[in-house]
N, C-alpha and C positions, 0 to 999 in steps of 0.2 A: 435468467431472462433479462432482468433489470441491468445486468452488467453489459449485455449486448446493446441495449438501448443507450446506456451511458457512453459506450464507445462511439456511437454515432454523434452524440453531442460533443464529445471530446475531439473527434476528427474535425468537426466544424469549428471548434474553438481554436484548434491548432493551425488552421488554414491561414497562410499569409501572416503569421505572427512571429515576432522575435522570441527567443527563449526567455529573455528577461520579462517580457509582458506576460507570457504564459506562466512563468514562475510567480509573478505578482498575483495573477488571477488564481493560481492554485492556492496560494496562501490565504486569499479571501474565501475561497470555496471551502478550504480545510477548516477555517474558523467557523463558517456557517455549519459545516457537517458535524462539528463538535457539539452543536446544540441538539442534534438528533439523539443524544444519549439521555436527554431529559424527557420524562413521560409527559409533563405538562405541555412542553413544546410540541411533541408528537400529537397530542390530543387536539391542540389548536390547529395544526397543519392538516390533520385528517378530518376535522369537523366540517360538516356541510353548513353549519350555521354562521361560520365566519366567512366574510366575503373574500374573493380572490385578491382584491386590492389590499385588504388588511393583512392577508398572508404575505403578500409581496413586500409590503412595508415592514412587517415584522422581520422577515428574513434579511432584507437589505439593511436593517438597523444594526445587525451584528457586525457590519463592516464600517469602519470609519471613513474610508475613501469614497469619493463620488465616482464610481466606475460604471460608465454607461454600458459596457459590454456585459458586465456582471448583472446589471439591472435587466438588460434585455434577455439574458439567459433565464433569469428567475421568472420574468414575465412569460416567456415561452413555455417554461416548465409548468407554471401555474395554469396557464390556459389549456395545456394538454393534460392536466391532472397528473403530473409526474414529479411533483416536489419531493416525493419519497426517494428519488434516485440521486439526490445531491451527494450523499456519502459515496455512492458508487462512482459518480463523476469525479469526486476528489481522489478516489483510489486509482482510477484510470488515468487521470492527469498526472499523478505521481509516477506511475509506470512510464508514461510517455516522456516526461521530463527526464527520468533516469536514462531512457534510451537516447534522447537527444544529447544529453550531457555525457553519456557513457560513464555514468556514476551510479553505483548501486549500493544498497544496504543489505547486510546479511546478519544471520544469527548463528552463533555457535552453541549447540546444546550439549551440556556435559553434566555429570553429577558431582564434579569437583570444580573449584574455582581455579581457572587458569591465570598465570601471572601475565602481566602486560607484555613481556617479551614474547611469550608463546602466542598470545593473541595477535600481536603485530606480525609475527613470523607467518602465521596462517593467513592473515590478511594480505601480506605482501606476495606470498606464493600464489594465492588465488588471483590476485590482481594481475600478476605477471602472466599467469597461465591463460587467462581470458582477455588480457589486454584491456583492462578497465580500471576505473578508480573505484575502490571498495572501502566501505566502512563496516566493520564487524562489531557486533555487541555480543555479550555472553548471556545465556539463559541457563542458570543452574537448576536442573530438574532431576528426575529419577532415571534418565536415560543412561544405561550401563555401557558407556563407550563415549564416542564423540561423533557429532553430526553437524555439518555445516549446511545451512540453507540460504541460498541467495535467490530471493523470490522473483525479482524482475527478470533474471536470466532463466529461471526455471531449473536451477541447479540445486541438487540435494545430494550430498556425499556423506556417508556415514560408515562408521566402524563400530560394530557391537561385539562385545566379548562373548555374549551368548551365541551369536550367529557364528563366530569363529569356532567356538567350541563344538557346535553341532556339525559344522562342515568338516572339522578334523575327525570327529567320530565317524562320520559318513565315509570319509576318505579311507580311514583305517579299515572299516568293515568291507569296503569294496576291494581293498588290497588283499584281504584274507580270503 
């Protein structure tokens, strides 16, 4: 639900703005959103004893720049009691910037470390296939195979040894 509300705010932020201004705003909001990992910060933001103006001042203090658009956004969020969706706004802004720049980030999940050439090869092939700029990182986990996840595009492609094995057995049993 909060991501739907965040999308409305992001749409308003993107209206009639250049990509550079939106990227600067995203960096500021991302910096503010990082504070939401701290329990003390969350208790201050959710406290009814702290005034709205004090909350606004606290949130704006995380950013060095004097950005009126950001201050107005924080004021609107505070007055509507929606300060808790700032991390969602940061996520939605990141997705929208990726769409505007046609530049995405993805993750390759494997149980072994891929060398740089293999990772670049996968990255280049996906970038060419989808006609995008792509940056892949690797996550070494217990996935028995390889899976590529490009979140902004909604693409997830995987190859699992276990799945291949079960499909081969199923195919052989059907042939008999």
